[in-house]
C-alpha positions as CSV (number, residue, x, y, z in Angstrom):
1,M,90.8,113.7,129.0
2,H,91.2,117.1,130.7
3,F,95.0,117.1,130.3
4,A,94.9,116.8,126.5
5,R,92.2,119.3,125.7
6,P,94.1,122.6,126.2
7,H,97.0,121.3,124.2
8,V,94.8,120.2,121.4
9,S,93.2,123.6,121.1
10,I,96.6,125.3,121.0
11,C,98.0,122.9,118.4
12,S,94.9,123.2,116.2
13,C,95.3,126.9,115.7
14,R,97.8,127.4,112.9
15,T,96.8,130.9,111.9
16,N,99.1,132.7,114.5
17,T,102.0,130.3,114.5
18,T,104.5,128.7,112.2
19,V,104.5,125.0,111.3
20,P,107.6,123.8,113.2
21,P,106.2,124.8,116.6
22,V,102.9,123.2,115.8
23,S,104.6,119.9,115.0
24,S,106.8,120.1,118.1
25,M,103.8,120.8,120.3
26,L,101.9,117.9,118.8
27,E,104.9,115.6,119.4
28,M,105.0,116.7,123.1
29,L,101.3,116.0,123.4
30,T,101.6,112.6,121.7
31,R,104.4,111.6,124.1
32,S,102.2,112.6,127.1
33,L,99.2,110.6,125.7
34,T,101.4,107.6,125.3
35,L,102.6,107.8,128.9
36,M,98.9,108.0,129.9
37,G,98.1,104.9,127.8
38,R,95.9,106.8,125.4
39,F,97.3,105.0,122.4
40,T,94.4,105.4,120.0
41,I,94.4,109.2,120.5
42,A,98.2,109.2,120.3
43,A,98.0,107.4,117.0
44,K,95.6,110.1,115.6
45,H,98.1,112.8,116.6
46,H,101.0,110.9,115.0
47,I,98.9,111.0,111.8
48,S,98.4,114.7,112.2
49,I,102.2,115.2,112.6
50,A,102.8,113.0,109.5
51,E,100.4,115.1,107.5
52,I,102.2,118.3,108.5
53,Y,105.6,116.7,107.5
54,E,104.2,115.5,104.1
55,S,102.3,118.6,103.1
56,E,103.9,121.6,104.8
57,L,107.4,120.6,105.7
58,V,107.9,118.2,102.9
59,D,109.9,115.8,104.9
60,I,108.7,112.4,103.7
61,E,111.1,110.3,105.8
62,K,109.7,111.9,109.0
63,A,106.1,111.5,107.7
64,I,106.8,107.8,107.2
65,A,108.1,107.4,110.7
66,H,105.0,109.0,112.2
67,Y,102.6,106.9,110.0
68,E,104.5,103.8,111.2
69,Q,104.2,104.8,114.8
70,A,100.5,105.4,114.4
71,A,100.1,102.0,112.8
72,D,101.9,100.3,115.7
73,Y,99.6,102.0,118.2
74,Y,96.5,101.0,116.2
75,K,97.7,97.4,116.0
76,G,98.2,97.4,119.8
77,E,94.6,98.5,120.2
78,E,93.5,95.9,117.6
79,S,92.3,98.7,115.3
80,N,93.5,96.8,112.2
81,S,91.6,98.8,109.6
82,S,93.2,102.1,110.9
83,A,96.6,100.4,111.1
84,N,96.3,99.3,107.5
85,K,95.5,102.8,106.3
86,C,98.7,104.1,107.9
87,L,100.7,101.2,106.5
88,L,99.5,101.9,103.0
89,K,100.7,105.5,103.2
90,V,104.1,104.1,104.3
91,G,104.1,101.6,101.4
92,A,103.3,104.2,98.8
93,Y,106.0,106.6,100.0
94,C,108.6,103.7,100.3
95,A,108.0,102.7,96.7
96,Q,108.4,106.3,95.5
97,L,111.7,106.5,97.5
98,E,112.8,103.3,95.8
99,Q,112.7,101.4,99.1
100,Y,111.0,98.5,97.3
101,Q,111.5,95.7,99.7
102,K,109.9,97.6,102.5
103,A,107.0,98.5,100.3
104,I,106.6,94.9,99.2
105,E,106.4,93.7,102.7
106,I,103.7,96.2,103.6
107,Y,101.6,95.5,100.6
108,E,101.8,91.8,101.1
109,Q,101.0,92.1,104.7
110,V,97.9,94.3,104.1
111,G,96.8,92.1,101.2
112,A,97.0,89.0,103.4
113,N,95.1,90.9,106.2
114,T,92.3,91.9,103.9
115,M,91.8,88.9,101.6
116,D,89.8,86.9,104.1
117,N,87.6,89.9,105.1
118,P,84.3,89.7,103.1
119,L,84.0,93.5,103.1
120,L,87.7,94.2,102.1
121,K,88.8,91.2,100.1
122,Y,88.4,92.9,96.7
123,S,90.9,95.5,97.8
124,A,93.5,92.7,98.3
125,K,94.0,92.5,94.5
126,E,95.1,96.1,94.4
127,Y,97.6,95.5,97.2
128,F,99.1,92.4,95.5
129,F,99.2,94.4,92.3
130,K,101.3,97.1,93.9
131,A,103.6,94.6,95.5
132,A,104.1,92.9,92.2
133,L,105.0,96.2,90.5
134,C,107.6,96.8,93.2
135,H,109.0,93.3,92.6
136,F,109.0,93.9,88.9
137,I,111.2,97.0,89.2
138,V,113.7,95.0,91.3
139,D,113.7,91.8,89.1
140,E,111.5,90.3,86.5
141,L,111.8,86.8,87.8
142,N,110.9,88.0,91.3
143,A,107.7,89.5,89.8
144,K,106.8,86.2,88.1
145,I,107.3,84.2,91.3
146,A,105.3,86.8,93.3
147,V,102.3,86.7,90.9
148,E,102.2,83.0,91.1
149,K,102.3,83.2,94.9
150,Y,99.5,85.8,95.0
151,E,97.3,83.6,92.8
152,E,97.9,80.6,95.1
153,M,97.2,82.7,98.2
154,F,94.2,84.5,96.8
155,P,92.6,82.6,93.8
156,A,90.3,85.6,93.0
157,F,93.5,87.5,92.0
158,S,93.9,85.2,88.9
159,D,90.7,86.6,87.3
160,S,91.5,90.2,88.1
161,R,92.4,92.8,85.5
162,E,95.4,93.6,87.5
163,C,96.8,90.1,87.3
164,K,96.1,89.9,83.6
165,L,97.9,93.2,83.1
166,L,100.9,91.9,85.1
167,K,101.2,88.8,82.9
168,K,101.0,90.9,79.7
169,L,103.7,93.2,81.1
170,L,105.9,90.3,82.1
171,E,105.6,88.8,78.6
172,A,106.3,92.1,76.9
173,H,109.3,92.7,79.2
174,E,110.7,89.2,78.5
175,E,110.4,89.9,74.8
176,Q,111.9,93.4,75.3
177,N,108.8,94.7,73.4
178,S,108.2,98.2,74.6
179,D,105.2,98.7,72.2
180,A,103.4,95.7,73.6
181,F,104.2,97.0,77.2
182,T,102.7,100.4,76.4
183,E,99.6,98.9,74.6
184,A,98.9,96.7,77.6
185,V,99.0,99.7,80.0
186,K,96.8,101.8,77.7
187,E,94.2,99.0,77.4
188,F,94.1,98.7,81.2
189,D,94.0,102.5,81.7
190,S,91.1,102.9,79.3
191,I,88.9,101.0,81.7
192,S,90.6,101.5,85.1
193,R,92.3,104.8,85.3
194,L,95.9,104.5,86.6
195,D,97.0,107.2,89.1
196,Q,100.3,108.9,89.3
197,W,101.8,106.3,91.7
198,H,101.1,103.4,89.3
199,T,102.3,105.5,86.3
200,T,105.6,106.3,88.0
201,L,106.3,102.7,88.8
202,L,105.2,101.5,85.3
203,L,107.6,104.0,83.7
204,R,110.4,102.8,85.9
205,I,109.8,99.2,84.7
206,K,109.4,100.2,81.1
207,K,112.7,102.1,81.1
208,T,114.5,98.7,81.7
209,I,113.4,97.6,78.2
210,Q,116.2,98.1,75.8
211,G,115.8,101.0,73.4
212,D,112.8,102.4,75.4
213,E,112.2,106.1,75.2
214,G,110.8,106.3,78.7
215,D,107.1,107.1,78.3
216,L,103.8,105.4,78.1
217,K,102.3,107.2,75.1
C-alpha cells in the first residue's frame, strides 16, 4: 500500500508536532483508506484516533465515535473479535457517561456473540453482568427481568459468581438494606477484584438505597 506508507510515518511521529494535527492527519488518511476499500487498516487508524481522543485530548464522545466506526469496519470484514473489542470500549464509556441503554445493548450483543464460542463463552458472563448493572441503575425490576433472561439465554450464567452477586444485591436493594449490599460486594471483591468501572456503577446503585452514605466500605 504505497499511498498509505508516507502518511503513516508522518502521523506516527509525535515528537515534533502537537496532538491536534496528528489526529487530523490520521483522519485524512483514514478517509483515503476507506475510499480505497482498505477497511481493516482504516479500522486500525480509527482506533489510533480514538486513543488520542481518550488519552491526550480527553474528548470521550469523539473517542466513542471512532471506536464505533472501527467496529463497523471490522464487522464488514467479518473480524468479529476485533469488532467486539471496540464495542466493549464504547459500552464502558457509555455506562460512565450514564448512557445506560446504549451500554446495555452493546453488552448484550457482545455477550450473545460470545456465549456460543467455546474459546470465549466464559467471557459472556462478564458482559451479561455489566449489562445487568446498567439495568440495575435504571430500574431494579429491569435488572431482575434481565438476570432471568440471561440465565435462560446462557444457563452457565446461573452458576457464576456474578449472577449470585446480582441476586444478593437485588435482594438487599429490595429490602433497602445497605449493609447487606456492601457485604455482598465485599465478599465478591475478596475473591474476584472489582475494578474502578464496576465500583463506580455499584456505588451509583447503592446510593439509591434510602439513608445510604454512598460508599462501599
